[in-house]
C-alpha positions as CSV (number, residue, x, y, z in Angstrom):
1,M,0.0,0.0,0.0
2,F,2.7,2.5,1.0
3,F,4.6,1.7,-2.2
4,Y,1.7,3.0,-4.3
5,V,1.4,6.1,-2.1
6,M,5.2,6.7,-2.5
7,I,5.0,6.4,-6.3
8,F,1.9,8.7,-6.5
9,S,3.5,11.3,-4.2
10,L,6.7,11.3,-6.2
11,A,4.9,11.6,-9.6
12,V,2.6,14.4,-8.4
13,G,5.5,16.2,-6.6
14,I,7.7,16.2,-9.7
15,A,4.8,17.4,-11.9
16,L,4.0,20.2,-9.5
17,I,7.6,21.3,-9.3
18,A,7.9,21.2,-13.1
19,V,4.7,23.3,-13.7
20,G,5.7,25.7,-10.9
21,I,9.1,26.3,-12.3
22,Y,7.8,26.7,-15.8
23,R,5.2,29.3,-14.8
24,R,6.7,30.8,-11.7
25,N,6.4,34.4,-12.9
26,K,2.7,34.2,-13.7
27,S,1.1,33.9,-10.2
28,I,1.9,33.3,-6.5
29,W,0.0,29.9,-6.8
30,Y,2.7,28.5,-9.0
31,K,5.3,29.4,-6.4
32,I,3.2,27.6,-3.8
33,S,3.0,24.6,-6.1
34,I,6.8,24.4,-6.1
35,I,6.7,24.3,-2.3
36,V,4.0,21.6,-2.2
37,G,5.8,19.6,-4.9
38,I,9.0,19.6,-2.8
39,A,7.1,18.5,0.3
40,L,5.5,15.6,-1.7
41,V,8.9,14.5,-3.0
42,L,10.4,14.6,0.5
43,Y,7.4,12.6,1.8
44,A,8.0,10.0,-1.0
45,I,11.7,9.8,0.0
46,Y,10.7,9.3,3.6
47,L,8.3,6.5,2.7
48,G,11.2,4.9,0.7
49,F,13.3,4.5,3.8
50,P,13.3,1.1,5.4
51,K,11.3,1.0,8.6
């Protein structure tokens, strides 16, 4: 179960970072999406650690 959450979190995080960097000068929401994307990627890395 956590494997699928890790993969989903990583994919969504990378997508949010990419969209946020591409459109960072358009709106504050794209800068927030970069922060949320980084948080999701860090969460996926945390889930990848052995327990």
